[in-house]
C-alpha positions in Angstrom: 6.1 180.7 101.7 7.9 177.4 100.5 12.0 177.5 100.6 13.8 176.3 98.0 16.7 174.3 99.2 19.9 172.7 97.9 20.3 168.9 98.3 24.3 168.1 97.8 24.6 165.3 95.8 25.9 161.8 96.7 29.8 160.7 96.3 28.1 158.8 93.2 27.7 162.4 91.9 24.0 162.3 91.7 21.6 164.5 93.5 19.0 162.5 95.5 15.2 163.4 94.9 14.0 165.3 98.1 11.6 163.4 100.2 9.0 165.9 101.7 7.8 163.1 104.1 11.1 162.3 105.2 11.3 163.3 109.4 14.4 165.3 110.7 15.5 162.1 112.6 15.8 160.3 109.2 17.3 163.2 107.7 20.0 163.4 110.3 20.5 159.2 110.3 21.6 160.0 106.9 24.1 162.8 107.8 25.7 160.7 110.6 26.0 157.8 107.7 27.8 160.4 105.8 30.3 161.0 108.8 30.3 157.1 109.7 31.0 155.8 105.6 34.4 157.6 105.1 35.6 157.2 109.0 35.0 153.2 107.8 36.5 153.6 105.2 39.7 155.2 106.4 39.8 152.5 109.0 39.8 149.9 106.3 42.5 152.1 104.5 45.0 151.2 107.5 44.3 147.7 107.1 45.0 147.7 103.9 48.7 149.4 104.7 49.3 146.7 107.4 48.5 143.5 105.0 50.3 144.9 102.3 53.4 145.1 104.5 52.7 141.3 105.9 54.8 139.2 103.3 57.7 141.8 102.8 58.2 141.7 106.3 58.1 138.1 106.7 59.9 137.2 103.7 63.1 135.7 105.9 60.6 133.0 107.7 58.7 132.4 104.7 61.9 131.5 102.9 63.1 129.3 105.6 59.4 127.7 106.2 58.5 126.7 102.3 62.3 126.1 101.2 62.1 128.8 98.8 64.9 130.3 97.0 65.9 134.0 96.4 64.7 134.4 93.2 60.7 133.0 94.2 60.9 135.7 97.3 61.6 138.0 94.9 58.8 137.1 92.8 56.6 136.9 95.8 57.4 140.2 97.5 56.9 141.9 93.5 53.6 140.2 92.4 51.9 142.5 94.5 52.7 145.4 91.9 50.9 143.1 89.1 47.7 142.1 91.0 47.4 146.1 92.4 47.2 147.1 88.2 45.2 144.7 87.5 42.8 145.5 90.2 42.9 149.3 89.3 41.7 148.1 85.7 39.2 146.2 86.6 37.6 149.0 89.2 38.0 151.3 86.2 36.2 149.1 84.1 33.3 148.5 86.2 33.0 150.7 88.9 30.7 153.0 87.2 28.0 150.0 86.1 27.8 148.7 89.7 28.3 152.0 91.9 31.4 152.6 94.3 29.4 151.2 97.1 29.6 148.0 95.7 33.0 148.4 94.6 34.3 149.3 97.8 33.0 146.5 99.8 33.8 143.8 97.0 37.4 145.0 96.6 38.0 145.4 100.6 36.2 141.7 100.7 38.8 140.6 98.2 42.0 141.4 99.6 40.7 140.8 103.6 39.7 137.3 102.2 43.3 136.6 100.3 45.2 138.1 103.4 43.2 134.9 105.6 44.0 132.5 102.9 47.7 133.0 103.4 48.0 132.7 106.0 46.7 128.9 105.4 49.0 128.2 102.4 49.9 124.9 102.3 52.6 125.8 99.6 54.3 128.5 97.6 52.2 128.6 94.7 49.2 129.1 96.8 50.8 131.6 98.5 52.2 133.2 95.4 48.0 133.0 94.2 46.9 134.5 97.5 49.1 137.6 97.1 48.1 138.2 93.5 44.7 137.9 94.9 45.7 141.0 97.5 46.9 143.3 95.3 43.6 143.1 92.8 41.8 144.0 96.0 43.8 146.6 96.9 44.3 148.1 93.8 40.2 148.2 93.0 40.1 149.3 96.8 42.4 152.7 96.3 40.4 153.6 93.0 37.2 153.5 94.9 38.0 155.4 97.7 39.7 157.8 95.9 36.5 158.6 94.2 34.2 158.3 97.0 36.2 160.6 99.1 36.7 163.2 96.1 33.5 163.2 95.3 32.1 163.5 99.0 33.9 167.2 99.6 34.1 167.9 96.1 35.8 171.8 97.2 38.4 170.1 99.6 39.2 167.1 97.6 42.7 167.8 97.9 42.4 167.6 102.1 40.8 164.8 102.0 42.8 162.5 99.9 45.5 164.1 101.3 44.0 163.0 105.0 44.2 159.4 103.2 47.6 159.6 101.9 49.0 160.6 105.7 47.2 158.2 107.0 47.9 155.4 104.7 51.9 156.6 105.6 51.2 155.9 109.3 49.9 152.5 108.6 53.1 151.5 106.3 55.5 152.8 109.1 53.5 151.0 112.1 52.7 148.1 109.8 56.3 146.1 110.0 56.6 146.8 114.2 53.2 145.3 114.6 53.6 142.4 112.1 56.8 141.1 114.0 54.8 141.3 117.1 52.0 139.4 116.0 54.4 136.7 114.4 56.2 136.3 117.8 52.7 136.1 119.9 51.3 133.5 117.1 54.6 131.6 116.7 55.5 132.5 113.0 54.7 134.7 109.6 51.2 133.1 109.4 49.7 134.5 112.8 49.6 138.6 110.9 47.8 137.2 108.1 45.2 135.2 110.3 44.6 137.9 112.5 44.8 140.9 110.4 42.7 138.7 108.0 40.0 137.9 110.0 40.1 141.8 111.7 39.8 143.3 108.2 37.1 141.0 107.4 35.1 142.5 110.8 35.5 145.7 109.1 34.3 144.9 105.9 31.2 144.0 107.6 31.2 147.5 109.5 31.8 149.0 106.1 29.0 147.2 104.4 26.5 148.6 106.9 27.8 152.3 106.8 27.3 152.4 103.3 23.7 151.0 103.5 23.0 153.7 105.1 24.5 155.9 102.8 23.1 156.7 99.1 26.4 156.7 97.8 26.6 153.1 96.9 24.2 153.2 94.0 25.5 152.9 90.7 25.6 156.3 88.5 22.7 156.4 85.7 24.0 156.0 82.2 24.8 159.1 80.3 22.0 160.5 77.7 22.4 159.2 74.4 22.6 162.6 73.4 25.4 163.1 74.8 27.8 160.1 74.9 30.7 160.2 77.9 34.3 160.9 77.0 37.1 159.4 78.3 39.6 161.5 79.8 42.4 160.6 77.0 40.2 161.5 73.9 41.7 164.4 72.0 44.5 166.9 73.1 43.4 168.6 77.0 45.0 168.6 80.6 44.4 165.0 81.2 47.2 163.1 79.5 49.3 165.9 81.3 48.2 164.9 85.0 48.4 161.1 83.9 52.0 161.2 82.8 52.5 163.6 86.0 51.3 160.6 87.9 53.6 158.7 85.7 56.6 160.1 86.6 55.8 160.6 90.4 55.6 156.9 90.5 58.6 156.3 88.6 60.9 158.8 90.3 59.4 158.2 93.7 59.9 154.6 93.8 63.4 154.6 92.6 64.0 156.2 95.8 62.4 153.7 97.8 63.9 150.9 96.2 67.5 152.4 95.6 68.3 154.7 98.6 69.8 152.4 100.9 71.9 150.6 98.3 73.6 154.4 97.0 73.5 155.9 100.4 76.1 152.6 100.9 77.8 152.5 97.5 78.1 156.5 97.0 77.9 158.5 100.0 79.5 155.6 102.7 76.6 156.3 105.0 76.5 153.4 107.1 73.0 151.4 107.7 71.7 153.3 110.5 72.9 156.6 108.9 71.1 155.7 105.6 67.9 154.0 107.4 67.5 157.7 109.5 67.9 159.4 106.1 65.0 157.1 104.5 62.8 157.6 107.7 62.6 161.5 106.7 61.4 160.5 103.6 58.4 158.7 104.9 57.9 161.4 107.2 57.7 163.7 104.4 54.8 161.7 102.7 53.0 162.0 105.6 53.2 165.5 106.0 52.4 166.0 101.9 49.2 164.8 102.6 46.2 166.7 103.8 49.1 170.1 105.1 49.8 170.0 101.4 46.5 169.2 100.1 44.6 172.2 102.1 47.3 174.8 100.8 46.1 173.6 97.0 42.7 173.5 97.9 43.1 177.1 98.6 45.6 178.0 96.0 44.5 176.1 92.8 45.4 172.5 92.1 46.8 172.7 88.8 48.8 175.6 89.8 50.1 173.4 92.8 50.6 170.2 90.9 53.3 172.3 88.7 55.2 173.7 91.5 55.5 170.8 93.0 56.2 169.5 90.2 59.1 171.7 89.6 60.3 170.9 93.0 60.8 167.2 92.5 63.2 167.8 89.4 65.1 170.1 91.9 65.4 167.9 95.1 65.7 164.6 93.3 68.4 165.3 91.0 70.2 167.0 94.7 69.4 163.9 96.8 71.7 161.7 94.1 74.3 164.1 93.6 73.2 166.7 91.0 74.8 169.5 93.0 77.8 167.4 94.7 77.5 165.0 97.6 75.9 166.3 100.7 76.3 165.8 103.9 73.6 162.8 105.7 71.9 166.0 107.9 71.4 167.8 104.3 70.6 164.3 102.7 68.0 164.1 105.5 66.6 167.4 104.5 66.0 166.7 100.9 64.7 163.3 101.8 62.2 164.8 104.0 61.1 167.5 101.4 61.3 165.1 98.3 58.8 162.7 100.1 56.3 166.0 100.6 56.7 166.4 96.9 56.0 162.7 95.7 52.9 162.3 98.1 51.4 166.1 97.3 51.7 165.0 93.5 50.0 161.6 93.9 46.8 162.5 95.5 46.5 165.9 94.1 46.8 164.4 90.4 44.1 162.1 91.6 42.0 165.6 92.7 42.7 167.0 89.7 41.3 164.4 87.6 38.3 164.2 89.2 37.9 168.0 88.6 38.6 167.6 84.7 36.6 164.5 84.6 33.4 164.3 86.8 31.2 161.9 88.1 31.2 160.1 84.7 34.8 159.3 84.0 36.4 159.8 87.3 36.5 155.6 88.4 37.6 154.9 84.8 40.5 157.4 84.8 41.4 156.4 88.3 41.9 152.8 87.5 44.3 154.0 84.4 46.4 156.6 86.4 46.8 154.0 89.1 47.4 150.7 87.0 50.1 153.2 85.0 51.4 154.4 88.6 51.9 151.0 89.3 53.7 149.8 86.3 56.2 152.7 86.8 57.0 151.7 90.2 58.3 148.6 89.1 60.4 149.6 86.3 62.1 151.9 88.4 64.7 150.0 90.2 66.6 148.8 86.6 66.5 152.1 85.5 67.9 153.4 88.5 71.1 151.1 88.3 71.0 152.3 83.7 71.0 155.7 84.2 73.6 156.1 87.7 75.8 153.3 86.1 77.0 150.4 88.5 78.8 152.5 90.8 76.2 154.8 91.2 78.9 157.6 89.6 77.5 158.6 86.6 77.0 162.4 87.0 74.5 162.9 84.3 72.2 160.2 85.9 70.3 162.4 88.6 69.4 164.7 85.5 67.8 161.6 82.9 66.0 160.0 86.2 64.7 163.2 87.9 65.3 166.8 86.4 64.2 165.6 83.0 60.9 163.9 83.6 59.9 166.1 86.6 60.6 169.1 84.3 58.6 168.1 81.3 55.5 166.9 83.1 55.5 170.2 84.7 55.8 172.2 81.3 53.0 170.2 80.1 50.8 170.6 83.3 51.6 174.1 82.6 50.8 174.7 78.7 48.6 171.7 78.2 45.0 173.4 77.5 42.0 171.9 79.4 39.3 169.5 77.6 36.0 171.1 77.6 33.6 168.9 79.0 30.9 168.1 76.8 27.3 169.1 77.0 25.2 166.9 79.6 28.3 166.1 81.2 27.6 165.1 85.0 30.2 166.8 86.8 30.3 166.7 90.7 30.5 170.5 91.4 30.1 172.2 94.8 27.0 172.9 96.4 26.3 175.6 99.4 28.3 173.5 101.9 31.4 173.3 100.3 34.1 176.1 99.0 33.9 176.3 95.2 36.4 173.9 93.4 40.1 175.2 93.3 40.9 176.5 89.6 42.4 173.6 87.4 
């Protein structure tokens, strides 16, 4: 008697046709590819984190070598964000047409080649252009990676996206020491660009091989004419609230990253070493807020989890910057650890929740808009921090305007916004018998 089998969808959301003549060995090979592909994607993401840190870590020797001014160095450090936002938007626009496999390989090749070219740049302008190209490639890669991983394990997408976030945090922490070592061993700031650029190009080749063995690299079929895909922002619904939460989290989180060291010195009177220790606790929190928090929300429910994290962000961010008085270094370190967990948890789970809402027809486009808006918010956060806190960082209402109000408003919108029903014929990515049911959104 024939046995009915359920075939798991690929990360592109399509269910592959069953081939009765496929041998067990070939099926095992495809299963191995399903394991190898995400491992290769995460390995490239580690290189992404290291390469992102090369220019910020090497600003002083670059300035000395190229004879550029301080303002030029600031532009070199910050223009990466502009490229990242552009790359995210571009990925959202073309990702569904070209397929996730093509987008992953193309974006990884872009940032790898641009990193390599940065090591060969003859002057400041050419180096600036390579920095833009690196940002474009890395922004597009982030969009494609989250879409792929979330589709791979729908019932555990918060966990797997959180794992990527934790790995990226580890890469950022190990990156500066590795970059300084490569520069010392290679005789200057160009060595890390050349070495890591060449290594990541080799990793791109491995990524291409693993994705070719996995059916996930295909472009998604166009939607039926009778049921055109809607954009997530069309009409009232939950996704606009999730988008706002992503923007707020990027704005508030990067305000902490960019300004805490200066705030700790001016307002708290901490030494550089003490401030660095407190800031390091934030970094540890971003690692802990990845996979562990994601696993909890996969079990409990993503919408309620994001709401709780936003509420915690309102309180922790305000307390960090003096809303409840001036805490000592130990309390600041604990608050920084917890706030880092919140920032990381909100970021990855907003992507997971968006994929719950949008499905395979719309997730890449939504991710592109989310990451672009998140990046722009990061770029504006430093100036807004000074405006809210005052030049002496002593304005009592500053933490409330910066943290309590934005996070609190986002929490209310996520909690009360209605979820927009999917249009009929919408091709969602749902769980199969291999996965737990998708947590409530």
